[in-house]
N, C-alpha and C positions, 0 to 999 in steps of 0.2 A: 327035358327043357325045350320049350317051343322054339321053332326055328328063328323067329324074329328076336327072341331073347339071346339065343345063341350068336346070332350075328352081332348084336349090340355088344355082348361080352367079348367077342373076338375083336372087334374094332377098338374097344376100351383097352384090351390087353396089348394090342399093337401100339396104341398111342402112348401108353405107359412105358412100354419097352423103348420105343423111339425117343421119348424124352429122357429116360434113363441113359440111353446110349450117347445122346447128344451131350448130356451133363458129364458123363464119364469122359468123353473124348475132349471136351473143353478142359477138364482138370488134367487129363494126361498131357495135353499141349502146354499147360502151364508148368508141370513138373519135369517133363522130359528135358527140356533145355537145361535145366539146373542140373539134373543127373548127368547129362552128358558133359557139361562143363566141368563139373567136379571130378568126374572120371578122367577127363583128359588132362586135368591138372594133376591128379594123382599118378598118371602114367608119365608125366614129364618130370617127376621128381627124380632125384639121384637114384642109382642102381638099387639102393636098399630102401625099400619101402616098408615102413613099419607094419606089421600085421594089423595092429589096432586101428591104423588110419583106414585100411580097406574094410575092416570089420565095421567101423563107424559108418562108412559110406553105405555098405550093404544093409545094415540095421536101419539107417535113415530112409532108404529106398523102400525096404519092407514095411516100415512104419507108415510111410505116405501111401503105399498101396492099400494098406488097411484103412487109412483115413478116407481114401477114394472108394472103399469097398469094392475093389477090383483085384483080380488075380493077374499073375503074369501072363497066363495063357490068354485071358481076355485082352490084355494090352497087346499081345502078339497078333491077335486078330485084327486089331485096329490099326497098328502101326509095326508090322513085323520087321521091316528092315532096321528101323531105329532101336527097337527093343532088343533085337538079336545082338546088336553091337554092345549092349550093356551086360550081356550074359557071358559067364566064363566060357573059354574055348573048350 
């Protein structure tokens, strides 16, 4: 590939990645407060927390990650402190 075409391709790839990253970050900023709020609510329930409630929360978060086309490791690179608080100890 000629140098000018390679430069153009590289610039296009960077632009596409930056747009994708910006979109992913915006979606994460939308979902993350909801996840944190629900997890905080679950943690304040009486001592006995039904397994099904926690499983439902985990399944919901996983489903939303799929909707965003994002992995937990990608989210960790974007907002490590907040995502870490959602993970099991």
